[in-house]
N, C-alpha and C positions, 0 to 999 in steps of 0.2 A: 671376613677375618674378626671383626669384632665379637661375633655371636659366638664363634670357635672358641677365642681366650677365654671368653666368660663362662662358656658351656663346659669347658672340659679341665681349666684353670693351666693349659700349658704354657710352657714358657715361650719367649720371642722367638729362639731358635729353632724350639722345637713345632714353630708354627712355618717358619722358614722352610724346614726340612721336611715337611710333611708332603707325602704322595699321595697322589690320588687312589692307587690301589691301596693304602694304609686305611683307607675308611670302609668299613663293612657297614652299608646303608641296611642291610637286611638286620644283623646283628644291632645295630646301632651302637659300635665302637669304632674307638681308632686306635691304633697302633701307633706308639709313639715311640720311633726308633733312637737309639741311642741319646736319650735323655741325658740328664746332667751325670758324669759317672758311668757313661758309654752305657747306659741299662735300657733296656727297650722296657715297656710296660703297655698296657691294652687298658684303654680308659672309656667309660661309657661317654655317649653323646645323644642329648636331648632331639626330639623330631624338630623342632623349631630352628636349631642351628643347623641340621639335615636339609631343613626345605631354603634357607640360605645357602648353603653349598651348592646343593641341586640348579637353583638359578644361578648362581655363579658359573656352575661348567658349563651349563647351557646356554646362557647370553651373556657372559660378561668376559669370562676367561681368554675364548678364542680372540675376540676382539682385540683386546691386548697384547696378545701375540702376533697377531698380523702388524700391528704398528709398529714391532721393535726393529730395528735395524740388522741385528743377528735372527733369521730365521730358526736358529736352533730350536728343535723338538724337547720339550721338558715334560718330565711326570711329575714333576711340582705342583702341587694343588693350586698355591698361589703364585702368580706370576708377578713379577716386579713392573715400574711402571715404562722403565726405561730398556730393561734387559728381561730375559728370561727367567734369569738368577734374580729372584728379591734380595735386596738388601738389607741385612737386619734393621738397618737403621729408616729404611722407609716405613718399615711397621710403625714405628715411633711417630714418623712424619703424618702417614695416613692418619694415626690416631688423631694425633693435634687437629688435623684438618677437620676432623667430623668434631671435634671438642667444640673449636671455635664457632664451629655451625649453632653451637646450644646457647645456652644461657648459663652454664656450669662454668664458674670460675677457677677452680680446683684444677691442679696440674693434673693430668691423668698422663700415665705410662701405660705400657703394656704390660706391666708388673702390677699394676693396680686391679686390672682384671682379673687377674691368678688371686692377688689377695681377696678381690670381694667374690669370688668363685667360692675360694676355701670359707671364708667367713659366715657367707650366706647357707652352704651346705652345715656348718657347725649350728647356724641359729637355729635351723631346722633338725634338728637332732641326729645329724650322721655322728657315727663315732669317730672320733678323731682316729684312730688308728686306721680308718677306711679313707678319711681327707690323706692321710699319710699315702697310703697305698695309689691314691688319687695324682697325688703331685709329684709322686716319684722322691719323697723324701726316704733318706738313711735311716736318720735318726727322726725320733717323735720331737727330741727338743725342738727341731727346726719348725715342726708342723704347730706346738703351742703357739708359735707368735701368733698364729691366726685368730687365736681363740680368745678374741676381744667382746669384753661382758662392758656396752655399755650401761650407765645407771638405771637408765628406764627399765632396761629389761631385767635388772636384777631385783628392783622394787616390783614390778610387775611380776615376777617368778616369788617373790618374797611373801606378797599378799595373798599369790594363791596356793603357796605350799606351808607357812608358818602357821601352827595352829592359833596363835593368839594375835596373828596379823589384823584381825577385825574388830578388835578391844571386846571388854566386859560383855 
């Protein structure tokens, strides 16, 4: 779950609604159905995230479904701890439990993974327009907020590119 949120930048509800058949392991893509604004989009996904999805499908998901009072079958990828249908709040709860096991003191939400994904892609040089498509933003202005420059990045680029940054 965490790896998918970080790898794709998808929203919490998009993860909740993700179906097994929406994952194309060969093409390394995920179809996100009815994202914000009821728009579908296809996003790339990395092999690391797909590795964890395979492991989850083979070793975890069926065990979770067996423990449910309701034996209803579902094609949703991520199933809830208590019901086959994942409650969106459970995603936040699971993330909090994972973070509590680390030394991280910062509050981390499902949206933190989306923000981190976008920020890292922009820092590594992905064009802003492509990040907009990945995140499913209608307006570029919405994506711009993910473009965070910290002072160290700015200083490093300045020293690297300004003709007089190295002195006389």
